[in-house]
LUMSE-366073 format. One line per 4 residues: number of its first residue (from 0); for each residue x, y, z of N, C-alpha, C. Coordinates in Angstrom, 2 decimals, always signed. Each point is the difference from the previous one (the first is absolute). Layout:
BEGIN
NUM) X:Y:Z:X:Y:Z:X:Y:Z  ...
END
This chain:
BEGIN
0) +16.54:-199.61:-8.12:+0.91:-0.53:+1.25:+1.01:+0.93:+0.31  +0.77:+0.41:-1.05:+1.13:+1.04:+0.12:-0.41:+1.24:+0.72  -1.04:+0.47:-0.49:-0.78:+1.21:+0.35:-0.28:-0.16:+1.52  -0.51:-1.05:+0.44:-0.39:-0.06:+1.44:+1.35:-0.12:+0.86
4) +0.81:-0.70:-0.55:+1.45:-0.09:+0.85:+0.57:+1.40:+0.07  -0.03:+0.66:-1.17:+0.61:+1.35:-0.06:-0.61:+0.97:+1.15  -1.45:-0.14:+0.05:-0.81:+0.80:+0.90:+0.40:-0.45:+1.62  +0.21:-1.36:+0.10:+0.27:-0.38:+1.31:+1.39:+0.35:+0.41
8) +0.83:+0.04:-0.91:+1.38:+0.54:+0.21:-0.07:+1.57:+0.29  -0.88:+0.69:-0.61:-0.05:+1.44:+0.16:-0.61:+0.22:+1.43  -0.96:-0.72:+0.54:-0.59:-0.01:+1.32:+1.14:-0.39:+1.02  +0.78:-0.92:-0.30:+1.08:-0.40:+0.87:+1.03:+1.35:+0.19
12) +0.36:+0.56:-1.06:+0.80:+1.09:-0.13:-0.55:+1.20:+0.96  -1.25:+0.21:-0.08:-0.69:+0.89:+0.69:+0.24:-0.36:+1.55  -0.23:-1.24:+0.38:+0.26:-0.28:+1.31:+1.34:+0.16:+0.52  +0.96:-0.28:-0.90:+1.45:+0.26:+0.33:+0.17:+1.58:+0.23
16) -0.55:+0.82:-0.87:+0.13:+1.39:+0.11:-0.63:+0.45:+1.24  -1.17:-0.52:+0.44:-0.62:+0.45:+1.29:+0.88:-0.37:+1.07  +0.60:-1.29:+0.04:+0.82:-0.48:+0.98:+1.17:+1.02:+0.08  +0.54:+0.31:-1.06:+1.21:+0.88:+0.03:-0.31:+1.37:+0.80
20) -1.06:+0.68:-0.38:-0.40:+1.15:+0.40:-0.35:-0.24:+1.64  -0.60:-1.01:+0.37:-0.43:-0.35:+1.34:+1.40:+0.04:+0.87  +0.94:-0.57:-0.64:+1.27:-0.13:+0.76:+0.67:+1.31:+0.42  -0.40:+1.10:-0.80:+0.63:+1.32:+0.30:-0.78:+0.74:+1.14
24) -1.21:-0.38:+0.30:-0.78:+0.61:+1.11:-0.30:-0.94:+1.15  -0.15:+0.65:+1.15:-0.37:-0.82:+1.14:-1.34:-0.74:-0.27  -0.14:-1.32:+0.45:-1.16:-0.71:-0.30:-0.23:-1.14:+1.12  -1.29:-0.41:-0.01:-0.16:-1.09:+0.96:+0.23:-1.33:-0.48
28) +1.07:-0.82:+0.31:+0.16:-1.19:-0.74:-1.04:-1.02:+0.33  -0.93:+0.32:+0.96:-1.05:-1.01:+0.31:-1.33:+0.22:-0.80  +0.10:+1.10:-0.67:-1.18:+0.30:-0.92:-0.15:-1.07:-0.84  -1.25:-0.43:-0.23:-0.28:-1.19:-1.05:+0.30:+0.25:-1.33
32) -0.13:+1.24:-0.44:+0.28:+0.29:-1.36:+1.60:-0.03:-0.11  +0.68:+0.51:+0.82:+1.45:-0.04:-0.02:+0.57:-1.42:-0.02  -0.70:-0.71:+1.06:+0.50:-1.49:+0.00:-0.29:-0.66:-1.37  -1.11:+0.18:-0.50:-0.34:-0.48:-1.35:+0.97:+0.17:-1.04
36) +0.37:+1.39:+0.00:+1.05:+0.52:-1.00:+1.19:-0.76:+0.20  +0.55:-0.12:+1.32:+1.29:-0.75:+0.22:-0.14:-1.40:-0.46  -1.17:-0.56:+0.38:-0.18:-1.42:-0.38:+0.08:-0.38:-1.43  -0.46:+0.95:-0.87:+0.14:-0.19:-1.25:+1.38:+0.42:-0.73
40) +0.56:+0.88:+0.61:+1.26:+0.51:-0.69:+1.21:-0.63:+0.72  +0.11:-0.42:+1.12:+1.15:-0.70:+0.71:+0.45:-1.25:-0.77  -0.85:-0.88:-0.52:+0.43:-1.20:-0.69:+0.91:+0.32:-1.28  -0.17:+1.12:-0.62:+0.74:+0.39:-1.18:+1.26:+0.91:+0.54
44) -0.21:+0.76:+0.87:+1.09:+0.80:+0.47:+1.14:-0.61:+0.71  -0.39:-0.93:+0.99:+0.94:-0.58:+0.75:+1.06:-0.80:-0.65  -0.20:-0.72:-1.05:+0.94:-0.74:-0.65:+1.02:+1.03:-0.74  -0.56:+1.09:-0.57:+0.84:+0.98:-0.57:+0.93:+0.65:+1.08
48) -0.57:+0.20:+1.21:+0.86:+0.55:+1.07:+1.08:-0.84:+0.36  -0.28:-1.28:+0.00:+1.05:-0.98:+0.30:+1.16:+0.10:-1.06  -0.30:+0.22:-1.30:+0.99:+0.10:-0.93:+0.73:+1.38:+0.05  -0.85:+1.05:+0.12:+0.59:+1.29:-0.06:-0.50:+0.67:+1.36
52) +0.90:-0.18:+1.15:-0.58:+0.78:+1.28:+0.01:+1.40:+0.00  -0.66:+0.67:+0.80:-0.12:+1.51:+0.03:+1.44:+0.48:+0.20  +0.35:+1.18:-0.74:+1.22:+0.60:-0.06:-0.16:+1.30:+0.77  +0.65:+0.31:+1.07:-0.03:+1.25:+0.69:-1.44:+0.38:+0.30
56) -0.77:-0.90:+0.38:-1.46:+0.28:+0.37:-0.97:+0.06:-1.19  +0.63:-0.19:-1.10:-0.98:+0.11:-1.26:-0.32:-1.40:-0.51  -1.20:-0.33:-0.10:-0.35:-1.23:-0.46:-0.50:+0.05:-1.48  +0.98:-0.62:-0.84:-0.18:-0.11:-1.50:-0.95:-1.07:-0.39
60) -0.52:-0.92:+0.84:-0.77:-1.02:-0.50:-1.15:+0.43:-0.72  -0.78:+1.08:+0.35:-1.15:+0.29:-0.76:+0.37:+0.52:-1.42  +1.16:+0.61:-0.16:+0.31:+0.40:-1.35:+0.26:-1.18:-0.86  +0.76:-0.99:+0.55:+0.27:-1.21:-0.74:-1.26:-0.63:-0.37
64) -0.90:-0.23:+1.01:-1.27:-0.60:-0.36:-0.90:+0.74:-1.10  +0.00:+1.32:+0.12:-0.65:+0.87:-1.20:+0.65:-0.34:-1.37  +1.40:-0.15:-0.02:+0.59:-0.24:-1.31:-0.48:-1.49:-0.42  +0.08:-0.82:+0.97:-0.39:-1.54:-0.34:-1.31:+0.04:-0.47
68) -1.09:+0.56:+0.65:-1.41:+0.16:-0.38:-0.09:+0.55:-1.34  +0.75:+0.99:-0.42:-0.04:+0.70:-1.21:+0.42:-0.96:-1.19  +0.97:-0.84:+0.36:+0.59:-0.81:-0.96:-1.14:-1.08:-0.25  -0.60:-0.52:+1.03:-1.06:-0.99:-0.09:-1.19:+0.35:-0.81
72) -0.42:+1.37:+0.46:-1.12:+0.59:-0.83:+0.38:+0.14:-1.48  +1.24:+0.35:-0.47:+0.26:+0.09:-1.36:+0.04:-1.32:-0.56  +0.60:-1.08:+0.61:+0.09:-1.24:-0.58:-1.52:-0.61:-0.14  -0.83:+0.28:+0.86:-1.40:-0.58:+0.01:-0.76:+0.67:-0.98
76) +0.21:+1.33:-0.11:-0.64:+0.94:-1.16:+0.40:-0.41:-1.31  +1.18:-0.42:-0.29:+0.56:-0.41:-1.17:-0.53:-1.45:-0.46  -0.46:-0.74:+1.02:-0.49:-1.33:-0.24:-1.38:-0.09:-0.68  -0.73:+0.93:+0.42:-1.43:-0.07:-0.42:-0.50:+1.19:-0.82
END
């Protein structure tokens, strides 16, 4: 169970990384793949953005989420 959760968290980290890279380049926000990516990452990123808003145009929410996911992965990995 812990291994599966670790792999799912790893996939989510990849989705976050892709979203970060996409934000640096021009893209079509109506593309279905982009919309799906936003749909799965926004529910986690938006609450973090409310706590720590972007500073001088830099959004730190993905970094905070990566740190949180790393902590969860370590906790889950230690449980099983």
